[in-house]
N, C-alpha and C positions, 0 to 999 in steps of 0.2 A: 504494500500500500504506500502510495506517495505521501509525502508531507507537504505542507504549504507554508509559504513565506508571507508574513504580514508586516507592513502593508505592501501589497503586490505592486503598486505603482512605483515603488523604489527601484524595482529590478532594472528598468532601462537606464537608471541613473548610476547604479553601482556595478552593473554587469557589462560584459563585452558581447555585443550581438554577434551571433554565429551566422555564417552565410548558408543557411539551410532552409529548405522550403517545407511547409507542412504537407501532410498527406501520405508520404511514404518515408517516414523517418523512424529510426530505431534508437534505443538507448545506447547501443554500441556506437552508432554514428555520432550521437551527441557527445559521448565521452571521448571519442577520438579527436574531437575539435577543442577539447578543454586542455589547458596548460596545467602543469603541476600546481596543485593547491586550489584549482578551480573546480566548481561543481556545476553540472548542467541544470538549467532551470527552464521550464516551459512557461511562457507568459501568454495567457489566453484571455479572450474576451467572449463572454457569454451574452453580451448585450445588456443584461440586467446588472452584471458585475464582472470585474476583471479578477483573475487569480493567477498565482505563481506557484507552479507545482514542481517539486523536487522529486523526479521519478526514481523509484528504487528498483524497479523490475521492468523488463521488456513489456509485460502486460500493461503497466501504467501508461507507457508511451503508445502502445497499440490502441488502448481504449480512447485516449485523447485524439489520436489520428482518426478513429472511426467517428467520433463526435464531430470532428472538423469536416469530414467528408459528408456526413449527414446534414450539415448546416447548423448543428447545435452550438458550434463555436463560430463566431463571425471573423475572428482572427486568431492566429497562433504564431508566435515567434520564439526564437531560441536564444538563450544567453548562457555565457560562462561567467560565474560569479565567484570571486575569491571566498573560500570557505569561512574565513574570519569575519566577513561582512554578513554572514548568515546567522552568526551566533546571537541568541536572544530574540530571534525573529521567527523561528519555526516551532 
């Protein structure tokens, strides 16, 4: 099960955006784009609210991909965030 970062709107400010597209992404692909000490974060918009998910398993990423493809998520972007910046917010 993924954990979530609060407040999610901080993610674009503290993270490095990864050049990946939603729809066919995996946890392995996210992790391979992260540098040492960084954690992959999925920043998504459900229209009613935004959230920042720290996926723990491939299933977490697959579930968000499916939601994006069905249109439940209006946007989804990927960030690498220094682990120390996540402390106290998850």
